[in-house]
PyMOL Python script that loads the backbone (N, CA, C, O; Angstrom):
from pymol import cmd

cmd.read_pdbstr("""\
ATOM      1  N   MET A   1       1.689  -1.060   2.251  1.00  0.00           N
ATOM      2  CA  MET A   1       0.482  -1.807   2.563  1.00  0.00           C
ATOM      3  C   MET A   1       0.652  -2.488   3.910  1.00  0.00           C
ATOM      4  O   MET A   1       1.696  -3.078   4.189  1.00  0.00           O
ATOM      5  N   GLN A   2      -0.351  -2.407   4.721  1.00  0.00           N
ATOM      6  CA  GLN A   2      -0.372  -3.146   5.979  1.00  0.00           C
ATOM      7  C   GLN A   2      -0.760  -4.587   5.668  1.00  0.00           C
ATOM      8  O   GLN A   2      -1.797  -4.828   5.051  1.00  0.00           O
ATOM      9  N   TYR A   3       0.043  -5.525   6.080  1.00  0.00           N
ATOM     10  CA  TYR A   3      -0.244  -6.920   5.771  1.00  0.00           C
ATOM     11  C   TYR A   3      -0.346  -7.792   7.008  1.00  0.00           C
ATOM     12  O   TYR A   3      -0.506  -9.007   6.889  1.00  0.00           O
ATOM     13  N   SER A   4      -0.259  -7.208   8.180  1.00  0.00           N
ATOM     14  CA  SER A   4      -0.247  -8.007   9.410  1.00  0.00           C
ATOM     15  C   SER A   4      -1.537  -8.815   9.603  1.00  0.00           C
ATOM     16  O   SER A   4      -1.513  -9.850  10.270  1.00  0.00           O
ATOM     17  N   HIS A   5      -2.640  -8.370   9.043  1.00  0.00           N
ATOM     18  CA  HIS A   5      -3.892  -9.127   9.148  1.00  0.00           C
ATOM     19  C   HIS A   5      -4.025 -10.163   8.033  1.00  0.00           C
ATOM     20  O   HIS A   5      -4.956 -10.969   8.049  1.00  0.00           O
ATOM     21  N   ILE A   6      -3.107 -10.151   7.066  1.00  0.00           N
ATOM     22  CA  ILE A   6      -3.162 -11.091   5.947  1.00  0.00           C
ATOM     23  C   ILE A   6      -2.080 -12.166   6.071  1.00  0.00           C
ATOM     24  O   ILE A   6      -2.359 -13.349   5.874  1.00  0.00           O
ATOM     25  N   ILE A   7      -0.859 -11.765   6.393  1.00  0.00           N
ATOM     26  CA  ILE A   7       0.252 -12.708   6.501  1.00  0.00           C
ATOM     27  C   ILE A   7       0.310 -13.218   7.940  1.00  0.00           C
ATOM     28  O   ILE A   7       0.466 -12.440   8.881  1.00  0.00           O
ATOM     29  N   THR A   8       0.183 -14.532   8.093  1.00  0.00           N
ATOM     30  CA  THR A   8       0.173 -15.143   9.412  1.00  0.00           C
ATOM     31  C   THR A   8       1.248 -16.222   9.495  1.00  0.00           C
ATOM     32  O   THR A   8       1.627 -16.821   8.488  1.00  0.00           O
ATOM     33  N   MET A   9       1.731 -16.458  10.712  1.00  0.00           N
ATOM     34  CA  MET A   9       2.710 -17.514  10.936  1.00  0.00           C
ATOM     35  C   MET A   9       2.260 -18.346  12.127  1.00  0.00           C
ATOM     36  O   MET A   9       2.050 -17.824  13.222  1.00  0.00           O
ATOM     37  N   GLU A  10       2.117 -19.634  11.901  1.00  0.00           N
ATOM     38  CA  GLU A  10       1.715 -20.557  12.946  1.00  0.00           C
ATOM     39  C   GLU A  10       2.731 -21.692  12.977  1.00  0.00           C
ATOM     40  O   GLU A  10       3.015 -22.296  11.943  1.00  0.00           O
ATOM     41  N   PRO A  11       3.285 -21.989  14.159  1.00  0.00           N
ATOM     42  CA  PRO A  11       4.332 -23.015  14.245  1.00  0.00           C
ATOM     43  C   PRO A  11       3.949 -24.358  13.635  1.00  0.00           C
ATOM     44  O   PRO A  11       4.804 -25.014  13.041  1.00  0.00           O
ATOM     45  N   GLY A  12       2.718 -24.784  13.756  1.00  0.00           N
ATOM     46  CA  GLY A  12       2.317 -26.096  13.260  1.00  0.00           C
ATOM     47  C   GLY A  12       1.846 -26.121  11.817  1.00  0.00           C
ATOM     48  O   GLY A  12       1.449 -27.173  11.317  1.00  0.00           O
ATOM     49  N   LYS A  13       1.882 -24.988  11.145  1.00  0.00           N
ATOM     50  CA  LYS A  13       1.375 -24.926   9.773  1.00  0.00           C
ATOM     51  C   LYS A  13       2.501 -24.556   8.825  1.00  0.00           C
ATOM     52  O   LYS A  13       3.115 -23.496   8.948  1.00  0.00           O
ATOM     53  N   ARG A  14       2.762 -25.446   7.880  1.00  0.00           N
ATOM     54  CA  ARG A  14       3.806 -25.241   6.869  1.00  0.00           C
ATOM     55  C   ARG A  14       5.148 -24.876   7.499  1.00  0.00           C
ATOM     56  O   ARG A  14       5.898 -24.060   6.964  1.00  0.00           O
ATOM     57  N   GLY A  15       5.434 -25.492   8.638  1.00  0.00           N
ATOM     58  CA  GLY A  15       6.720 -25.287   9.306  1.00  0.00           C
ATOM     59  C   GLY A  15       6.930 -23.884   9.839  1.00  0.00           C
ATOM     60  O   GLY A  15       8.068 -23.447  10.011  1.00  0.00           O
ATOM     61  N   GLY A  16       5.842 -23.174  10.101  1.00  0.00           N
ATOM     62  CA  GLY A  16       5.953 -21.818  10.640  1.00  0.00           C
ATOM     63  C   GLY A  16       6.237 -20.757   9.595  1.00  0.00           C
ATOM     64  O   GLY A  16       6.476 -19.598   9.933  1.00  0.00           O
ATOM     65  N   LYS A  17       6.213 -21.147   8.313  1.00  0.00           N
ATOM     66  CA  LYS A  17       6.450 -20.174   7.241  1.00  0.00           C
ATOM     67  C   LYS A  17       5.288 -19.184   7.168  1.00  0.00           C
ATOM     68  O   LYS A  17       4.169 -19.507   7.567  1.00  0.00           O
ATOM     69  N   PRO A  18       5.550 -17.989   6.663  1.00  0.00           N
ATOM     70  CA  PRO A  18       4.472 -17.009   6.528  1.00  0.00           C
ATOM     71  C   PRO A  18       3.444 -17.478   5.497  1.00  0.00           C
ATOM     72  O   PRO A  18       3.775 -17.765   4.346  1.00  0.00           O
ATOM     73  N   CYS A  19       2.201 -17.546   5.939  1.00  0.00           N
ATOM     74  CA  CYS A  19       1.090 -18.015   5.106  1.00  0.00           C
ATOM     75  C   CYS A  19       0.083 -16.883   4.905  1.00  0.00           C
ATOM     76  O   CYS A  19       0.152 -15.840   5.555  1.00  0.00           O
ATOM     77  N   ILE A  20      -0.832 -17.118   4.005  1.00  0.00           N
ATOM     78  CA  ILE A  20      -1.868 -16.132   3.718  1.00  0.00           C
ATOM     79  C   ILE A  20      -3.133 -16.486   4.494  1.00  0.00           C
ATOM     80  O   ILE A  20      -3.716 -17.553   4.302  1.00  0.00           O
ATOM     81  N   ARG A  21      -3.539 -15.588   5.360  1.00  0.00           N
ATOM     82  CA  ARG A  21      -4.773 -15.669   6.152  1.00  0.00           C
ATOM     83  C   ARG A  21      -4.977 -17.032   6.804  1.00  0.00           C
ATOM     84  O   ARG A  21      -6.093 -17.550   6.830  1.00  0.00           O
ATOM     85  N   GLY A  22      -3.917 -17.602   7.323  1.00  0.00           N
ATOM     86  CA  GLY A  22      -4.026 -18.861   8.041  1.00  0.00           C
ATOM     87  C   GLY A  22      -4.214 -20.081   7.158  1.00  0.00           C
ATOM     88  O   GLY A  22      -4.373 -21.194   7.660  1.00  0.00           O
ATOM     89  N   MET A  23      -4.198 -19.883   5.849  1.00  0.00           N
ATOM     90  CA  MET A  23      -4.342 -21.009   4.933  1.00  0.00           C
ATOM     91  C   MET A  23      -2.976 -21.677   4.749  1.00  0.00           C
ATOM     92  O   MET A  23      -1.981 -21.235   5.323  1.00  0.00           O
ATOM     93  N   ARG A  24      -2.939 -22.719   3.961  1.00  0.00           N
ATOM     94  CA  ARG A  24      -1.700 -23.458   3.767  1.00  0.00           C
ATOM     95  C   ARG A  24      -0.879 -22.959   2.584  1.00  0.00           C
ATOM     96  O   ARG A  24       0.138 -23.568   2.251  1.00  0.00           O
ATOM     97  N   ILE A  25      -1.285 -21.879   1.949  1.00  0.00           N
ATOM     98  CA  ILE A  25      -0.502 -21.307   0.861  1.00  0.00           C
ATOM     99  C   ILE A  25       0.429 -20.247   1.446  1.00  0.00           C
ATOM    100  O   ILE A  25      -0.005 -19.344   2.161  1.00  0.00           O
ATOM    101  N   THR A  26       1.717 -20.377   1.126  1.00  0.00           N
ATOM    102  CA  THR A  26       2.706 -19.487   1.726  1.00  0.00           C
ATOM    103  C   THR A  26       2.981 -18.271   0.846  1.00  0.00           C
ATOM    104  O   THR A  26       2.646 -18.237  -0.338  1.00  0.00           O
ATOM    105  N   VAL A  27       3.597 -17.291   1.467  1.00  0.00           N
ATOM    106  CA  VAL A  27       4.081 -16.117   0.737  1.00  0.00           C
ATOM    107  C   VAL A  27       5.017 -16.581  -0.373  1.00  0.00           C
ATOM    108  O   VAL A  27       4.951 -16.085  -1.498  1.00  0.00           O
ATOM    109  N   TYR A  28       5.880 -17.526  -0.054  1.00  0.00           N
ATOM    110  CA  TYR A  28       6.861 -18.010  -1.029  1.00  0.00           C
ATOM    111  C   TYR A  28       6.189 -18.685  -2.213  1.00  0.00           C
ATOM    112  O   TYR A  28       6.659 -18.557  -3.343  1.00  0.00           O
ATOM    113  N   ASP A  29       5.091 -19.406  -1.972  1.00  0.00           N
ATOM    114  CA  ASP A  29       4.349 -20.018  -3.080  1.00  0.00           C
ATOM    115  C   ASP A  29       3.918 -18.942  -4.072  1.00  0.00           C
ATOM    116  O   ASP A  29       4.143 -19.065  -5.276  1.00  0.00           O
ATOM    117  N   VAL A  30       3.306 -17.901  -3.555  1.00  0.00           N
ATOM    118  CA  VAL A  30       2.802 -16.824  -4.422  1.00  0.00           C
ATOM    119  C   VAL A  30       3.955 -16.135  -5.138  1.00  0.00           C
ATOM    120  O   VAL A  30       3.857 -15.849  -6.331  1.00  0.00           O
ATOM    121  N   LEU A  31       5.040 -15.867  -4.430  1.00  0.00           N
ATOM    122  CA  LEU A  31       6.188 -15.209  -5.065  1.00  0.00           C
ATOM    123  C   LEU A  31       6.786 -16.092  -6.161  1.00  0.00           C
ATOM    124  O   LEU A  31       7.195 -15.590  -7.208  1.00  0.00           O
ATOM    125  N   GLU A  32       6.837 -17.386  -5.928  1.00  0.00           N
ATOM    126  CA  GLU A  32       7.358 -18.300  -6.949  1.00  0.00           C
ATOM    127  C   GLU A  32       6.456 -18.319  -8.183  1.00  0.00           C
ATOM    128  O   GLU A  32       6.957 -18.376  -9.306  1.00  0.00           O
ATOM    129  N   TYR A  33       5.152 -18.272  -7.995  1.00  0.00           N
ATOM    130  CA  TYR A  33       4.237 -18.223  -9.138  1.00  0.00           C
ATOM    131  C   TYR A  33       4.476 -16.954  -9.952  1.00  0.00           C
ATOM    132  O   TYR A  33       4.528 -16.997 -11.181  1.00  0.00           O
ATOM    133  N   LEU A  34       4.620 -15.840  -9.268  1.00  0.00           N
ATOM    134  CA  LEU A  34       4.880 -14.580  -9.965  1.00  0.00           C
ATOM    135  C   LEU A  34       6.226 -14.629 -10.682  1.00  0.00           C
ATOM    136  O   LEU A  34       6.330 -14.195 -11.829  1.00  0.00           O
ATOM    137  N   ALA A  35       7.247 -15.148 -10.024  1.00  0.00           N
ATOM    138  CA  ALA A  35       8.585 -15.241 -10.622  1.00  0.00           C
ATOM    139  C   ALA A  35       8.596 -16.167 -11.833  1.00  0.00           C
ATOM    140  O   ALA A  35       9.381 -15.971 -12.760  1.00  0.00           O
ATOM    141  N   ALA A  36       7.732 -17.168 -11.826  1.00  0.00           N
ATOM    142  CA  ALA A  36       7.649 -18.111 -12.947  1.00  0.00           C
ATOM    143  C   ALA A  36       6.907 -17.512 -14.142  1.00  0.00           C
ATOM    144  O   ALA A  36       6.862 -18.109 -15.218  1.00  0.00           O
ATOM    145  N   GLY A  37       6.331 -16.333 -13.944  1.00  0.00           N
ATOM    146  CA  GLY A  37       5.674 -15.658 -15.056  1.00  0.00           C
ATOM    147  C   GLY A  37       4.165 -15.647 -15.003  1.00  0.00           C
ATOM    148  O   GLY A  37       3.521 -15.120 -15.910  1.00  0.00           O
ATOM    149  N   MET A  38       3.580 -16.221 -13.953  1.00  0.00           N
ATOM    150  CA  MET A  38       2.121 -16.159 -13.840  1.00  0.00           C
ATOM    151  C   MET A  38       1.709 -14.714 -13.579  1.00  0.00           C
ATOM    152  O   MET A  38       2.388 -13.981 -12.860  1.00  0.00           O
ATOM    153  N   THR A  39       0.602 -14.323 -14.165  1.00  0.00           N
ATOM    154  CA  THR A  39       0.070 -13.000 -13.873  1.00  0.00           C
ATOM    155  C   THR A  39      -0.756 -13.069 -12.600  1.00  0.00           C
ATOM    156  O   THR A  39      -1.123 -14.147 -12.131  1.00  0.00           O
ATOM    157  N   GLN A  40      -1.037 -11.904 -12.057  1.00  0.00           N
ATOM    158  CA  GLN A  40      -1.888 -11.852 -10.868  1.00  0.00           C
ATOM    159  C   GLN A  40      -3.237 -12.494 -11.177  1.00  0.00           C
ATOM    160  O   GLN A  40      -3.773 -13.235 -10.354  1.00  0.00           O
ATOM    161  N   GLN A  41      -3.780 -12.218 -12.340  1.00  0.00           N
ATOM    162  CA  GLN A  41      -5.087 -12.772 -12.696  1.00  0.00           C
ATOM    163  C   GLN A  41      -5.034 -14.289 -12.818  1.00  0.00           C
ATOM    164  O   GLN A  41      -5.977 -14.973 -12.420  1.00  0.00           O
ATOM    165  N   GLU A  42      -3.951 -14.822 -13.360  1.00  0.00           N
ATOM    166  CA  GLU A  42      -3.819 -16.281 -13.457  1.00  0.00           C
ATOM    167  C   GLU A  42      -3.777 -16.928 -12.068  1.00  0.00           C
ATOM    168  O   GLU A  42      -4.374 -17.982 -11.850  1.00  0.00           O
ATOM    169  N   ILE A  43      -3.079 -16.299 -11.151  1.00  0.00           N
ATOM    170  CA  ILE A  43      -3.026 -16.817  -9.776  1.00  0.00           C
ATOM    171  C   ILE A  43      -4.419 -16.777  -9.154  1.00  0.00           C
ATOM    172  O   ILE A  43      -4.848 -17.742  -8.521  1.00  0.00           O
ATOM    173  N   LEU A  44      -5.112 -15.676  -9.334  1.00  0.00           N
ATOM    174  CA  LEU A  44      -6.462 -15.548  -8.776  1.00  0.00           C
ATOM    175  C   LEU A  44      -7.427 -16.555  -9.405  1.00  0.00           C
ATOM    176  O   LEU A  44      -8.323 -17.064  -8.732  1.00  0.00           O
ATOM    177  N   ASP A  45      -7.242 -16.835 -10.679  1.00  0.00           N
ATOM    178  CA  ASP A  45      -8.091 -17.822 -11.348  1.00  0.00           C
ATOM    179  C   ASP A  45      -7.807 -19.235 -10.836  1.00  0.00           C
ATOM    180  O   ASP A  45      -8.727 -20.029 -10.640  1.00  0.00           O
ATOM    181  N   ASP A  46      -6.521 -19.540 -10.621  1.00  0.00           N
ATOM    182  CA  ASP A  46      -6.129 -20.873 -10.152  1.00  0.00           C
ATOM    183  C   ASP A  46      -6.439 -21.096  -8.678  1.00  0.00           C
ATOM    184  O   ASP A  46      -6.674 -22.227  -8.252  1.00  0.00           O
ATOM    185  N   PHE A  47      -6.439 -20.022  -7.903  1.00  0.00           N
ATOM    186  CA  PHE A  47      -6.675 -20.098  -6.459  1.00  0.00           C
ATOM    187  C   PHE A  47      -7.781 -19.101  -6.099  1.00  0.00           C
ATOM    188  O   PHE A  47      -7.491 -18.003  -5.625  1.00  0.00           O
ATOM    189  N   PRO A  48      -9.029 -19.469  -6.318  1.00  0.00           N
ATOM    190  CA  PRO A  48     -10.138 -18.525  -6.138  1.00  0.00           C
ATOM    191  C   PRO A  48     -10.313 -18.023  -4.711  1.00  0.00           C
ATOM    192  O   PRO A  48     -11.022 -17.042  -4.489  1.00  0.00           O
ATOM    193  N   TYR A  49      -9.686 -18.674  -3.745  1.00  0.00           N
ATOM    194  CA  TYR A  49      -9.788 -18.211  -2.359  1.00  0.00           C
ATOM    195  C   TYR A  49      -8.795 -17.098  -2.057  1.00  0.00           C
ATOM    196  O   TYR A  49      -8.834 -16.519  -0.972  1.00  0.00           O
ATOM    197  N   LEU A  50      -7.901 -16.785  -3.002  1.00  0.00           N
ATOM    198  CA  LEU A  50      -6.985 -15.665  -2.831  1.00  0.00           C
ATOM    199  C   LEU A  50      -7.602 -14.395  -3.396  1.00  0.00           C
ATOM    200  O   LEU A  50      -8.488 -14.436  -4.250  1.00  0.00           O
ATOM    201  N   THR A  51      -7.109 -13.261  -2.894  1.00  0.00           N
ATOM    202  CA  THR A  51      -7.568 -11.962  -3.386  1.00  0.00           C
ATOM    203  C   THR A  51      -6.368 -11.169  -3.888  1.00  0.00           C
ATOM    204  O   THR A  51      -5.217 -11.515  -3.618  1.00  0.00           O
ATOM    205  N   ALA A  52      -6.657 -10.109  -4.618  1.00  0.00           N
ATOM    206  CA  ALA A  52      -5.588  -9.225  -5.083  1.00  0.00           C
ATOM    207  C   ALA A  52      -4.837  -8.634  -3.892  1.00  0.00           C
ATOM    208  O   ALA A  52      -3.621  -8.451  -3.963  1.00  0.00           O
ATOM    209  N   ASP A  53      -5.538  -8.335  -2.804  1.00  0.00           N
ATOM    210  CA  ASP A  53      -4.880  -7.839  -1.589  1.00  0.00           C
ATOM    211  C   ASP A  53      -3.916  -8.872  -1.021  1.00  0.00           C
ATOM    212  O   ASP A  53      -2.864  -8.508  -0.497  1.00  0.00           O
ATOM    213  N   ASP A  54      -4.255 -10.145  -1.114  1.00  0.00           N
ATOM    214  CA  ASP A  54      -3.348 -11.196  -0.636  1.00  0.00           C
ATOM    215  C   ASP A  54      -2.033 -11.156  -1.411  1.00  0.00           C
ATOM    216  O   ASP A  54      -0.955 -11.259  -0.825  1.00  0.00           O
ATOM    217  N   ILE A  55      -2.129 -11.007  -2.723  1.00  0.00           N
ATOM    218  CA  ILE A  55      -0.922 -10.965  -3.556  1.00  0.00           C
ATOM    219  C   ILE A  55      -0.105  -9.719  -3.245  1.00  0.00           C
ATOM    220  O   ILE A  55       1.119  -9.796  -3.142  1.00  0.00           O
ATOM    221  N   ARG A  56      -0.754  -8.584  -3.094  1.00  0.00           N
ATOM    222  CA  ARG A  56      -0.029  -7.348  -2.734  1.00  0.00           C
ATOM    223  C   ARG A  56       0.620  -7.487  -1.362  1.00  0.00           C
ATOM    224  O   ARG A  56       1.723  -6.985  -1.146  1.00  0.00           O
ATOM    225  N   ALA A  57      -0.049  -8.158  -0.442  1.00  0.00           N
ATOM    226  CA  ALA A  57       0.524  -8.373   0.893  1.00  0.00           C
ATOM    227  C   ALA A  57       1.791  -9.219   0.798  1.00  0.00           C
ATOM    228  O   ALA A  57       2.758  -8.959   1.514  1.00  0.00           O
ATOM    229  N   CYS A  58       1.802 -10.220  -0.068  1.00  0.00           N
ATOM    230  CA  CYS A  58       3.000 -11.042  -0.262  1.00  0.00           C
ATOM    231  C   CYS A  58       4.157 -10.193  -0.783  1.00  0.00           C
ATOM    232  O   CYS A  58       5.287 -10.312  -0.309  1.00  0.00           O
ATOM    233  N   LEU A  59       3.871  -9.349  -1.746  1.00  0.00           N
ATOM    234  CA  LEU A  59       4.912  -8.477  -2.298  1.00  0.00           C
ATOM    235  C   LEU A  59       5.414  -7.491  -1.250  1.00  0.00           C
ATOM    236  O   LEU A  59       6.616  -7.246  -1.153  1.00  0.00           O
ATOM    237  N   SER A  60       4.512  -6.934  -0.477  1.00  0.00           N
ATOM    238  CA  SER A  60       4.891  -5.997   0.574  1.00  0.00           C
ATOM    239  C   SER A  60       5.738  -6.685   1.640  1.00  0.00           C
ATOM    240  O   SER A  60       6.734  -6.130   2.103  1.00  0.00           O
ATOM    241  N   TYR A  61       5.338  -7.891   2.025  1.00  0.00           N
ATOM    242  CA  TYR A  61       6.093  -8.672   3.010  1.00  0.00           C
ATOM    243  C   TYR A  61       7.506  -8.928   2.496  1.00  0.00           C
ATOM    244  O   TYR A  61       8.476  -8.754   3.234  1.00  0.00           O
ATOM    245  N   ALA A  62       7.628  -9.341   1.237  1.00  0.00           N
ATOM    246  CA  ALA A  62       8.943  -9.627   0.657  1.00  0.00           C
ATOM    247  C   ALA A  62       9.798  -8.362   0.593  1.00  0.00           C
ATOM    248  O   ALA A  62      10.998  -8.418   0.865  1.00  0.00           O
ATOM    249  N   ALA A  63       9.207  -7.239   0.241  1.00  0.00           N
ATOM    250  CA  ALA A  63       9.956  -5.986   0.167  1.00  0.00           C
ATOM    251  C   ALA A  63      10.466  -5.575   1.545  1.00  0.00           C
ATOM    252  O   ALA A  63      11.616  -5.158   1.688  1.00  0.00           O
ATOM    253  N   LYS A  64       9.612  -5.692   2.555  1.00  0.00           N
ATOM    254  CA  LYS A  64      10.035  -5.324   3.907  1.00  0.00           C
ATOM    255  C   LYS A  64      11.142  -6.253   4.395  1.00  0.00           C
ATOM    256  O   LYS A  64      12.098  -5.802   5.026  1.00  0.00           O
ATOM    257  N   ARG A  65      11.017  -7.531   4.108  1.00  0.00           N
ATOM    258  CA  ARG A  65      12.047  -8.494   4.521  1.00  0.00           C
ATOM    259  C   ARG A  65      13.377  -8.184   3.831  1.00  0.00           C
ATOM    260  O   ARG A  65      14.436  -8.247   4.456  1.00  0.00           O
ATOM    261  N   GLU A  66      13.317  -7.852   2.558  1.00  0.00           N
ATOM    262  CA  GLU A  66      14.536  -7.499   1.808  1.00  0.00           C
ATOM    263  C   GLU A  66      15.175  -6.251   2.405  1.00  0.00           C
ATOM    264  O   GLU A  66      16.391  -6.211   2.588  1.00  0.00           O
ATOM    265  N   ARG A  67      14.383  -5.245   2.706  1.00  0.00           N
ATOM    266  CA  ARG A  67      14.917  -4.013   3.312  1.00  0.00           C
ATOM    267  C   ARG A  67      15.600  -4.327   4.639  1.00  0.00           C
ATOM    268  O   ARG A  67      16.676  -3.801   4.924  1.00  0.00           O
ATOM    269  N   SER A  68      14.992  -5.166   5.436  1.00  0.00           N
ATOM    270  CA  SER A  68      15.574  -5.484   6.752  1.00  0.00           C
ATOM    271  C   SER A  68      16.860  -6.284   6.588  1.00  0.00           C
ATOM    272  O   SER A  68      17.777  -6.131   7.395  1.00  0.00           O
ATOM    273  N   MET A  69      16.953  -7.122   5.582  1.00  0.00           N
ATOM    274  CA  MET A  69      18.182  -7.901   5.339  1.00  0.00           C
ATOM    275  C   MET A  69      19.312  -6.979   4.886  1.00  0.00           C
ATOM    276  O   MET A  69      20.466  -7.186   5.261  1.00  0.00           O
ATOM    277  N   LEU A  70      18.995  -5.980   4.095  1.00  0.00           N
ATOM    278  CA  LEU A  70      20.008  -5.033   3.631  1.00  0.00           C
ATOM    279  C   LEU A  70      20.536  -4.193   4.776  1.00  0.00           C
ATOM    280  O   LEU A  70      21.701  -3.795   4.777  1.00  0.00           O
ATOM    281  N   ALA A  71      19.680  -3.923   5.753  1.00  0.00           N
ATOM    282  CA  ALA A  71      20.071  -3.079   6.874  1.00  0.00           C
ATOM    283  C   ALA A  71      21.105  -3.755   7.765  1.00  0.00           C
ATOM    284  O   ALA A  71      21.866  -3.061   8.440  1.00  0.00           O
ATOM    285  N   VAL A  72      21.160  -5.078   7.792  1.00  0.00           N
ATOM    286  CA  VAL A  72      22.107  -5.769   8.678  1.00  0.00           C
ATOM    287  C   VAL A  72      23.400  -6.148   7.970  1.00  0.00           C
ATOM    288  O   VAL A  72      24.331  -6.624   8.620  1.00  0.00           O
ATOM    289  N   GLN A  73      23.485  -5.954   6.667  1.00  0.00           N
ATOM    290  CA  GLN A  73      24.716  -6.258   5.950  1.00  0.00           C
ATOM    291  C   GLN A  73      25.737  -5.160   6.190  1.00  0.00           C
ATOM    292  O   GLN A  73      25.379  -3.988   6.299  1.00  0.00           O
ATOM    293  N   PRO A  74      27.030  -5.543   6.273  1.00  0.00           N
ATOM    294  CA  PRO A  74      28.073  -4.521   6.516  1.00  0.00           C
ATOM    295  C   PRO A  74      28.255  -3.594   5.342  1.00  0.00           C
ATOM    296  O   PRO A  74      29.088  -2.689   5.393  1.00  0.00           O
TER     297      PRO A  74
END
""", "prot")
cmd.dss("prot")
cmd.show_as("cartoon", "prot")
cmd.util.cbc("prot")
cmd.orient("prot")
């Protein structure tokens, strides 16, 4: 999934962490909700300004970051 139009980073917002569409909710927030056992639908219900594409973009971003971290390990 292409997420460059969904995941944004701004130095003055949330300490430059990757956020969703310029909002104050971070990729890590969404990943933590999923890890805690929330379903995608529960997240969408609790945060009506998010979309299913936003959640998929967070997962895609995390997967790409993990792949890049594995590539630099000896």
